[in-house]
C-alpha positions in Angstrom: 67.6 97.4 79.0 63.9 96.6 79.8 61.2 95.8 77.1 59.3 98.7 75.5 57.3 100.5 76.1 58.9 102.5 79.0 56.8 104.9 81.1 58.0 107.9 83.0 56.2 109.5 85.8 56.6 113.0 87.1 54.2 115.3 89.3 53.7 118.8 89.4 52.0 120.5 92.5 51.3 124.3 92.6 49.4 126.8 94.4 47.8 130.0 92.7 51.1 131.7 92.9 54.6 130.9 93.4 56.9 128.0 92.4 55.7 124.6 90.7 57.2 121.5 92.7 58.2 118.9 90.6 58.7 115.2 91.6 58.9 111.8 90.6 59.5 108.3 92.1 63.1 108.1 93.3 63.9 111.4 92.1 65.1 114.5 93.7 62.6 117.4 93.7 63.0 120.4 91.5 61.5 123.9 91.6 60.1 125.7 88.7 58.8 128.9 87.5 58.0 130.9 84.3 61.2 132.5 83.0 61.6 136.3 83.0 60.7 136.2 79.1 57.2 135.2 80.4 57.0 137.5 83.4 58.4 135.1 86.0 60.9 135.6 88.5 63.6 133.8 86.8 66.4 132.1 88.8 64.6 128.6 88.8 64.2 126.2 86.3 61.3 126.6 84.0 59.7 124.3 81.3 61.6 126.2 78.4 65.1 125.6 80.1 64.1 121.8 81.4 63.4 121.2 77.4 66.8 122.4 76.7 68.3 120.4 79.4 66.7 117.3 78.6 67.8 117.9 74.8 71.5 118.4 76.2 71.2 115.7 78.6 70.0 113.0 76.2 72.7 113.9 73.6 75.4 113.5 76.2 73.9 110.0 77.1 73.3 109.0 73.7 77.0 110.0 72.7 78.3 108.0 75.9 76.4 104.8 74.5 77.5 105.4 71.0 81.1 106.1 72.0 81.1 103.0 74.1 79.8 100.7 71.4 82.1 102.2 69.0 85.2 102.0 71.6 85.9 105.5 71.3 88.4 106.7 74.2 87.1 110.3 75.3 87.8 112.4 78.4 85.1 114.8 78.8 81.9 116.5 76.8 80.4 119.8 77.4 77.2 120.6 75.4 75.5 123.9 75.3 71.8 123.8 74.1 70.2 127.0 72.9 66.4 126.5 72.2 64.6 129.3 70.2 60.9 129.9 70.9 59.0 131.9 68.4 55.7 132.6 67.0 54.8 129.8 64.3 51.7 128.3 62.5 49.4 127.4 65.5 50.9 129.4 68.1 54.0 129.7 70.1 56.7 127.0 69.9 60.2 125.9 69.7 61.4 126.6 66.3 65.0 125.6 66.6 67.5 124.0 69.1 71.1 124.6 68.4 73.5 122.3 70.3 77.3 123.2 70.5 79.4 120.1 71.8 83.0 120.4 73.1 84.8 116.8 73.1 88.0 116.0 74.7 89.6 113.1 73.6 93.1 111.8 74.1 96.2 113.0 72.2 96.5 111.0 68.8 92.9 110.2 68.6 91.1 110.1 65.4 89.2 113.7 65.3 87.1 113.1 62.3 85.8 109.7 63.6 84.9 111.5 67.1 83.0 114.2 65.2 81.4 111.5 63.1 79.9 109.8 66.3 78.9 113.1 67.8 76.9 113.7 64.6 75.2 110.0 65.2 74.3 111.1 68.7 72.6 114.1 67.5 70.6 112.1 64.9 70.0 109.2 67.5 68.7 111.6 70.5 65.4 110.3 71.3 64.3 113.4 72.9 65.0 115.6 69.8 63.4 112.7 67.8 60.3 112.9 70.0 59.6 116.7 70.0 56.7 116.8 67.2 53.8 115.1 68.9 50.6 116.4 70.4 50.3 115.2 74.1 47.1 113.7 75.3 45.2 115.4 78.1 42.9 114.1 81.1 41.2 116.6 83.2 39.4 116.7 86.7 38.4 119.9 88.2 37.6 119.7 91.9 35.6 121.9 94.3 33.6 123.6 91.5 
């Protein structure tokens, strides 16, 4: 692992209408738009679905590392992440994130140990642990 702090860079490019093009160094591009719930067309990733995907992905990768360190043999993991966006103090925000994890282990495995490691992964996931902060913003307006 590289020393901290780590920095991750992405870019979003858009016109007045249409999809948002998301990219990052060495990453495949993604297309994003507002979800149907906000009057968007749907059918593309949205900031809301990307946040849920980040939580599910981080959970899986965290579990993988914990299982490897704990020498737990496993065969497959499926995680459903359902985020709840609601009105809360200060405006709209995600008020809950429900994860449903289905882990496949070899026959004869210690199911209670596997469940404990899943719970440890949930508590250790850096994305969910990082959700309560205010981002900083720098602005530049061109052509005004």
